[in-house]
C-alpha positions as CSV (number, residue, x, y, z in Angstrom):
1,M,0.0,0.0,0.0
2,T,1.4,3.4,-1.0
3,T,1.7,6.4,1.2
4,E,-1.1,8.2,-0.6
5,T,-3.4,5.2,-0.2
6,R,-2.7,5.0,3.6
7,V,-3.4,8.7,3.9
8,G,-6.7,8.3,2.0
9,V,-7.8,5.4,4.2
10,R,-7.0,7.4,7.4
11,S,-8.9,10.4,6.1
12,A,-12.0,8.4,5.2
13,T,-11.9,6.7,8.7
14,R,-11.6,10.1,10.4
15,D,-14.5,11.5,8.4
16,G,-16.7,8.6,9.4
17,A,-17.4,7.4,5.8
18,T,-15.6,6.2,2.7
19,G,-17.1,8.8,0.5
20,P,-16.4,12.5,0.3
21,R,-15.3,14.5,3.3
22,G,-18.2,15.5,5.5
23,T,-20.7,12.8,4.3
24,G,-20.5,10.8,7.6
25,R,-20.9,14.0,9.7
26,A,-24.0,15.0,7.6
27,G,-25.4,11.5,8.2
28,D,-24.8,11.8,11.9
29,R,-26.6,15.1,11.9
30,I,-29.6,13.8,10.0
31,F,-29.8,10.7,12.3
32,A,-29.5,12.9,15.4
33,G,-32.2,15.2,14.1
34,A,-34.5,12.3,13.3
35,A,-34.0,10.8,16.7
36,R,-34.7,14.1,18.4
37,G,-37.8,14.6,16.3
38,S,-39.1,11.2,17.2
39,G,-38.6,11.9,20.9
40,I,-40.3,15.2,20.7
41,T,-43.2,13.6,18.8
42,V,-43.7,11.0,21.5
43,L,-43.8,13.8,24.2
44,A,-46.2,15.8,22.1
45,I,-48.6,12.8,21.7
46,V,-48.5,12.2,25.5
47,A,-49.2,15.9,26.2
48,A,-52.0,15.8,23.6
49,I,-53.6,12.8,25.3
50,A,-53.4,14.4,28.7
51,A,-54.9,17.7,27.4
52,F,-57.7,15.8,25.7
53,L,-58.5,13.9,28.9
54,V,-58.5,17.1,31.0
55,W,-60.7,19.0,28.4
56,K,-63.3,16.2,28.4
57,A,-63.2,15.6,32.1
58,I,-63.7,19.2,33.3
59,P,-67.5,19.5,32.7
60,A,-68.2,16.3,34.6
61,L,-65.9,17.3,37.5
62,R,-67.7,20.7,37.6
63,D,-71.1,19.0,38.0
64,N,-70.0,16.4,40.4
65,E,-71.6,16.6,43.9
66,A,-69.2,14.2,45.6
67,N,-65.5,14.2,46.4
68,F,-63.8,12.9,43.3
69,I,-60.7,11.7,45.1
70,T,-62.1,10.2,48.3
71,G,-65.7,9.3,47.2
72,E,-66.6,5.6,46.8
73,E,-70.0,6.1,45.1
74,W,-70.0,5.8,41.3
75,N,-73.3,7.2,40.0
76,P,-72.5,9.9,37.4
77,N,-75.8,9.4,35.6
78,A,-77.8,10.5,38.6
79,T,-79.3,14.0,39.1
80,P,-77.1,15.5,40.5
81,P,-74.2,13.3,39.5
82,K,-72.1,11.8,42.3
83,F,-68.9,9.8,41.6
84,G,-65.5,9.2,43.2
85,I,-62.4,7.1,42.3
86,A,-61.5,5.8,45.8
87,Q,-62.8,2.3,45.1
88,L,-61.5,2.2,41.6
89,A,-58.0,3.3,42.7
90,F,-58.0,0.8,45.5
91,G,-59.1,-2.1,43.2
92,T,-56.6,-1.2,40.5
93,V,-53.6,-0.8,42.8
94,I,-54.3,-3.9,45.0
95,S,-55.0,-6.2,42.1
96,S,-52.0,-5.0,40.1
97,L,-49.6,-5.3,43.1
98,L,-50.9,-8.7,44.0
99,A,-50.4,-9.8,40.4
100,M,-46.9,-8.5,40.3
101,L,-46.1,-10.2,43.6
102,I,-47.4,-13.5,42.3
103,A,-45.9,-13.3,38.8
104,T,-42.4,-11.8,39.3
105,P,-40.7,-14.6,41.4
106,V,-42.2,-17.2,39.1
107,A,-41.2,-15.3,35.9
108,I,-37.6,-14.8,37.1
109,G,-37.3,-18.4,38.1
110,I,-38.5,-19.5,34.6
111,A,-36.0,-17.1,33.0
112,L,-33.1,-18.4,35.1
113,F,-34.1,-22.0,34.3
114,I,-34.2,-21.4,30.6
115,S,-30.9,-19.4,30.6
116,F,-28.7,-21.5,32.9
117,Y,-30.3,-24.9,33.9
118,S,-32.2,-26.4,31.1
119,P,-30.6,-28.3,28.2
120,R,-30.1,-26.2,25.0
121,R,-32.8,-27.9,23.0
122,L,-35.4,-27.7,25.8
123,A,-34.4,-24.1,26.5
124,S,-35.1,-23.1,22.9
125,G,-38.6,-24.7,22.9
126,L,-39.5,-23.2,26.3
127,G,-38.3,-19.8,25.1
128,Y,-40.7,-20.0,22.1
129,V,-43.6,-21.1,24.4
130,V,-43.0,-18.1,26.7
131,D,-42.8,-15.7,23.8
132,L,-46.0,-17.2,22.4
133,L,-47.9,-16.8,25.7
134,A,-46.8,-13.1,25.8
135,A,-48.7,-12.6,22.5
136,V,-52.0,-14.2,23.6
137,P,-54.8,-11.6,23.6
138,S,-56.1,-10.6,27.0
139,I,-59.7,-11.7,26.1
140,V,-58.4,-15.2,25.9
141,Y,-57.1,-15.0,29.4
142,G,-60.4,-13.5,30.5
143,L,-62.4,-16.3,28.9
144,W,-60.2,-18.9,30.5
145,G,-60.5,-17.2,33.9
146,L,-64.2,-17.0,33.6
147,A,-64.8,-20.5,32.3
148,F,-62.2,-22.5,34.1
149,L,-60.1,-20.6,36.8
150,S,-63.0,-19.0,38.7
151,R,-64.7,-22.4,39.3
152,H,-61.6,-23.6,41.2
153,M,-60.9,-20.3,43.0
154,E,-63.7,-20.6,45.5
155,G,-62.1,-23.6,47.3
156,I,-58.7,-21.9,47.2
157,S,-60.2,-18.7,48.7
158,K,-61.9,-20.6,51.5
159,A,-58.6,-22.4,52.3
160,L,-56.7,-19.1,52.4
161,N,-59.5,-17.6,54.5
162,A,-59.3,-20.5,57.0
163,T,-55.5,-20.4,57.2
164,L,-54.7,-16.7,56.9
165,G,-58.0,-15.2,58.0
166,W,-56.3,-13.3,60.8
167,I,-54.7,-11.1,58.1
168,P,-57.2,-8.4,57.2
169,L,-56.7,-8.8,53.4
170,F,-57.6,-12.6,53.7
171,G,-60.4,-12.1,56.2
172,G,-64.1,-11.9,55.6
173,D,-67.1,-14.1,56.1
174,S,-67.9,-15.2,52.6
175,P,-64.9,-15.8,50.3
176,G,-66.0,-16.4,46.7
177,K,-64.7,-16.9,43.2
178,N,-65.3,-13.5,41.5
179,S,-63.0,-11.5,43.8
180,I,-60.1,-9.2,43.5
181,F,-57.8,-12.2,44.3
182,T,-59.2,-14.1,41.3
183,A,-58.6,-11.1,39.1
184,S,-55.1,-10.8,40.5
185,V,-54.3,-14.4,39.6
186,V,-55.6,-13.9,36.0
187,L,-53.4,-10.7,35.7
188,A,-50.4,-12.6,37.1
189,I,-50.7,-15.3,34.5
190,M,-51.1,-12.6,31.8
191,I,-48.0,-10.6,32.8
192,L,-45.8,-13.6,33.7
193,P,-44.7,-14.2,30.0
194,I,-43.7,-10.6,29.5
195,I,-41.6,-10.4,32.7
196,S,-40.0,-13.8,32.0
197,S,-39.2,-13.0,28.3
198,I,-37.5,-9.7,29.1
199,S,-35.6,-11.1,32.1
200,R,-34.3,-14.0,30.0
201,E,-33.0,-11.6,27.4
202,V,-31.3,-9.6,30.2
203,F,-29.7,-12.7,31.7
204,L,-28.3,-13.8,28.3
205,Q,-26.5,-10.5,28.1
206,V,-24.4,-11.1,31.2
207,P,-20.7,-11.1,30.2
208,R,-19.4,-14.6,29.8
209,A,-16.2,-13.6,31.6
210,N,-18.3,-12.9,34.8
211,V,-19.9,-16.3,34.7
212,E,-16.7,-18.2,34.0
213,A,-14.8,-16.2,36.7
214,A,-17.4,-17.2,39.3
215,L,-17.3,-20.8,38.3
216,A,-13.5,-20.8,38.2
217,I,-13.2,-19.8,41.9
218,G,-15.4,-22.9,42.8
219,A,-18.8,-21.3,43.0
220,T,-21.8,-23.5,42.5
221,R,-24.3,-22.7,39.7
222,W,-26.6,-20.9,42.2
223,E,-23.7,-19.0,43.7
224,M,-22.6,-17.9,40.2
225,I,-26.2,-16.7,39.5
226,R,-26.3,-14.8,42.8
227,M,-22.9,-13.2,42.4
228,S,-22.7,-12.5,38.7
229,V,-26.1,-12.7,37.0
230,L,-28.6,-11.2,39.4
231,P,-26.5,-8.0,40.2
232,Y,-25.9,-7.5,36.5
233,G,-29.6,-8.0,35.5
234,R,-31.2,-6.2,38.4
235,S,-32.1,-3.1,36.5
236,G,-33.5,-5.3,33.7
237,M,-35.6,-7.3,36.1
238,I,-37.0,-4.1,37.6
239,G,-37.8,-2.7,34.2
240,A,-39.6,-6.0,33.2
241,S,-41.6,-6.0,36.4
242,M,-42.7,-2.4,35.9
243,L,-43.7,-3.2,32.4
244,G,-45.8,-6.0,33.7
245,L,-47.3,-3.8,36.4
246,G,-48.2,-1.2,33.8
247,R,-50.1,-3.8,31.7
248,A,-51.8,-5.1,34.8
249,M,-53.0,-1.6,35.8
250,G,-54.4,-1.0,32.3
251,E,-56.0,-4.4,31.7
252,T,-59.6,-4.1,30.8
253,I,-61.4,-7.2,29.3
254,A,-59.9,-9.9,31.4
255,V,-60.7,-8.1,34.7
256,A,-64.1,-7.1,33.5
257,M,-65.0,-10.7,32.7
258,V,-63.8,-12.1,36.0
259,L,-64.5,-9.4,38.6
260,T,-68.1,-8.7,39.9
261,F,-68.8,-5.1,40.6
262,V,-69.9,-4.3,44.1
263,P,-70.0,-0.7,45.4
264,G,-67.7,0.4,48.1
265,I,-64.1,-0.5,49.2
266,N,-63.8,-4.0,50.5
267,W,-60.5,-4.8,52.2
268,H,-61.2,-8.5,52.1
269,I,-59.8,-9.4,48.7
270,L,-61.2,-13.0,48.9
271,E,-64.8,-11.8,48.9
272,N,-66.8,-11.3,45.7
273,G,-66.8,-7.8,44.4
274,G,-64.5,-4.9,43.5
275,A,-63.7,-2.6,40.6
276,T,-60.8,-1.2,38.7
277,F,-60.5,1.8,36.4
278,A,-60.2,-0.1,33.2
279,A,-62.9,-2.6,34.0
280,N,-65.3,0.1,35.1
281,I,-64.8,2.1,31.9
282,A,-65.4,-1.0,29.7
283,N,-68.6,-2.0,31.6
284,S,-70.1,1.5,31.9
285,F,-69.1,3.5,28.8
286,A,-71.8,2.1,26.4
287,E,-74.7,3.1,28.8
288,A,-73.2,6.3,30.1
289,S,-74.7,9.8,29.6
290,V,-72.7,12.8,28.6
291,T,-71.8,13.5,32.2
292,G,-71.2,9.8,32.7
293,R,-68.7,9.6,29.9
294,G,-67.0,12.7,31.2
295,A,-66.7,11.0,34.6
296,L,-65.2,7.9,32.9
297,I,-62.7,10.0,31.0
298,A,-61.8,11.7,34.3
299,S,-61.1,8.3,35.9
300,G,-59.1,7.4,32.8
301,L,-57.0,10.6,33.4
302,V,-56.3,9.4,37.0
303,L,-55.2,6.0,35.6
304,F,-53.0,7.8,33.0
305,V,-51.3,9.8,35.8
306,I,-50.8,6.7,38.0
307,T,-49.3,4.7,35.1
308,L,-47.0,7.7,34.3
309,V,-45.8,7.9,37.9
310,V,-45.1,4.2,38.0
311,N,-43.1,4.4,34.8
312,M,-41.1,7.4,36.0
313,A,-40.3,5.6,39.3
314,A,-39.1,2.6,37.3
315,R,-36.9,4.8,35.1
316,A,-35.4,6.4,38.3
317,V,-34.7,3.0,39.8
318,V,-33.1,1.7,36.6
319,A,-31.0,4.8,36.3
320,R,-29.5,4.2,39.7
321,R,-28.3,0.8,38.5
322,K,-26.3,2.1,35.5
323,E,-23.1,0.6,36.8
324,F,-24.4,-2.8,35.8
325,A,-25.5,-1.8,32.3
């Protein structure tokens, strides 16, 4: 290679492209502008959704005769209208948190088994099955919960009530099958494939050197996972759990099909009855009056804010774990 050729190669590498000088920099500027524009577009869409919800909710909130935050009654079609979100917020938060508590340990265990314990052929098949379950529509889970799961939940609820009845959440006099606990189990099964799939991909990104170093010093497989895999994948597991929590909070059809609406907050999650934001919107929107639809949109605004806060909290937690990225 001649001196002129080497100088040309260095110049092309420095400019970021093999073409004329400045082509690579122009491409970088175009890509940076497109990425910035995409981010601004997403923020604009979120702001437009929030503005639309506020605009549609203000008339109903102005006519409301009850406390919107602390009221438990939901009767926006009455004269005068009276509605509050206390029961909806309670049902949404409790069912989603219970679903996450049930699903997250199982999902992480499945991800660890597929990534480090199962044979390669079995791991490939299990990975496909988990990914397929993540793509199943929510109405399928709702139909399965209504036709099959709820029939068996009454016995489980009575057993939990007899064993753990001294805990207020599991107390009550009449545990049933169409309860917040049943809805939480359906939600847990629904979000489990999402958490497991994302966690598995995170575990597979663990540097091979970290794994081999732990095994080289005599660590067992579980000790290797505890020392090398879990610290590295902690932020990914948190992000996967928050993604599952977001889906559980916004789930509509599956909860509406399983959960029986009973007015008022009931701290006994094994008893029939309860309500969530999304299920209430799905069940009430068709028969709602103008004020009733405004009330439903106002409840959707609260759900929008709760979901946004949860996602922001997840981002903050993940940002604190950047040293393992």
